[in-house]
N, C-alpha and C positions, 0 to 999 in steps of 0.2 A: 697783431692784435685781432685782425679779421679771422685768421685761421683759428685762433684760440676760441673766438666767439662761436665759429661754426662748429667746432668740436664739442663745445658745451651744449649747443642745441641738439646735435646728434645724440649725445649722451642722455639728455633729458627726455627726448621723445622715445628712446628705447628703454627707459627705466620701467620697472614693473608697474602695472596699472593698479588702480584700486581693486579691481576684480582679482588680479594675481595675488595681491597681498592678503586679501580676505579669504581667498580660496585656501591659502596655506594655513591660515588660522583655523578654519573649519576642519580641513583635512587632518591637521595635526592634533586637534583636540579629540576628534573621534578615534583616530588610530591609537592615541594614548590610552583611551578607555578599552580599546580592543586588546592592546598588549597587556593591560592590567586584568584582563579576563572578565570585565564587567559587561561588555557587549560584543557582538560579532558583526563585523562589516561584511555584508553579503553582496554589495554591488557598489562600484565606483565608476562614474561616467563623467568625462570632461569633453564637452561638445562645443563645436563651432558651427554656426549656421551661416554659410557663405552667401545665401540669398539675402538675408536680413542683416548680415554682419553683426551678429549677436553671439554671446557665449553663455553657456550654462554649465554648472558643476553640480553633480548629484551624488549623494551617498545614501545607501540604504543600510540600516542596521536593525538588529533584533537582539533581544536578551540572550545571553549565553547559557542561562540556566537550563537544566535538563527539561523542565516543563515547557520551555519555549523552543525546543530543538526539532519539533516536527515540521513537516512541510506547511502546516496550517498556521505556523507561528505568525503573530502580528508583527509587521515591520513598520519602521519609521523612516521616512525619506526626507533628507535635508536638501534644499535646492537653493543655489546661489546663481543669480542671473544678472546680466548686464547687457544693455542695448547699444546700438550703433551711436546714438547721440551722446551716450555716456562716455564712450571711448573718444569720440570726436572732440567733446568739450575738454577732456583731459589733455589730448595732444595739442589742441589749440593753445591751452594755457601754458604748456611746456614750451611751445615755439615762441609765443609772444610775451611770456613771463606772467607771473601772478599765480593765483590758485584757481582750480576748477570751480564752477558755480556749485552751490549747495544742492542743485538738482541732479548733479552727476554723481554716480555711485552704483551700488549694487542693491538688488532686492533679495531679501532672505526670507525663506519660509520653510516650514516643516509640515509634512503630511502624514497623518496616521489613518490607516484604513482598517476598519474593524468590522466583523460580521454583525449584522443586526440580531437582536434578541428574537426568539420565536414570537413573542407578543407583537414586536414591532413589524416583523415580516407579515404576519397575518393581518395587522391593522392597516398596513400601507400598501400591500401588493396591488390592490385595485386602483389606486391613484398614483402609483409610482411613476415618476418622470426623471430623466437624467439631469435636468436643469437645477439650478440652485433653489433650495427651499428655505424659507425663513426659519430662524432658530425656534420661534414659538410653535411651529408646526411639527416639530420633531417630538418623539415620545421617549421611551426608555433609554435607548442607546445614546441619542444626542444629549439628553439631559445628564446621563452618567458621565460622558466626556466633559461636558461643561462644568459639572460639579467638581470633577477631579482637577481640571485646569484652574478653576477659581480658588481652590485650596493651595495651589502651588505658587501662582504669581501673587506676591505680596505687595502691599502698599509701598510706593516709592520706587518700585522696579518697573521699567518700561514694559508695558503689556501689549502683546500682539493682538491683531484682530483674529477672532475665531469664526471661521465660516464652515458650515456643514453642508455636505453634498451627498445625495444618494447615487449609487451606481448599481446597475442591474437591469433585468427585464422581467416582465410579468411572467414569461414562459419559463424562467429559471429562478424560482423563488430562493433556492438554496444559495445562489450566487450573489444575493443582494448584500451590498456593503455600505457602510457609512464612512465617508472620508472627512476627517477633521483637519482643516488647514489653519495653521498658526502663521500669520503673515504680518510682518512689520510694514506699515503703510508708507514709510519714508525711506529714501535711499540711504544706504550706509556707506561710510568711508573709513579711512584708517583711524579716525578718532573713536570709532565704535569698536575697534578690534579688542580692546581690553575686556568688554563685557559680553562679547560673542560666546565665549565658553560658558558663561552663566545662562545665556539663552538656550544653548544646546543642552545644558544640564536640566533646565526646567522641562524641555520637551521630552528628554529621556525619562524624567520622573513621571510624566504622563503615561508613557509606555509601560514603565515598571508598575505603576499603580493600576493601570488597566489590566495587566496580566495577573497581578495579585487579586484583583476583583474577580477575575474569571476562575482562579483557583479556589476562592472562598465560596463561590456560587454552588 
């Protein structure tokens, strides 16, 4: 009986983690769209930080349409991350029995980096800083991203936090970009796997509508 119990513990602590399971969901959903010709996966990174004992999984995509085929094409990056305490809580629960605490899981976010409009560049170049700027301080580009996102996330669907950042330097006005981060503030686990493809779909819709806006301009 003791041998069987020991084997059960070994099997449970080597089972896939929440991170492993959700990574498969994110990766599979994006590659399905790539195979369907809707998007193009341009980068995939599965990283382990041995100093902090954390993991991150990142995929960058862009639209596959001819209009988005240039080097300047806007890209959307999805990031799934999990920290040491998340893995520790999972393994402790596997050893001692029971379920991991609700605080254990993965953080999921998407990042869209777009060039600022000429008006935004001229208006902000004198006061540009790399740190986070409040949403109310942004002008054309930030308001346009917010407007697109507001039209996509409907009532009743879990809505991520939208944070806007400026990137660039005063000496390189042409390189100024706006980064829009869509981040779910709570940890996700396997119970959230069913709606993760919907979250990816919403973020991809922001990318598509942004590109369509550029073509109409």
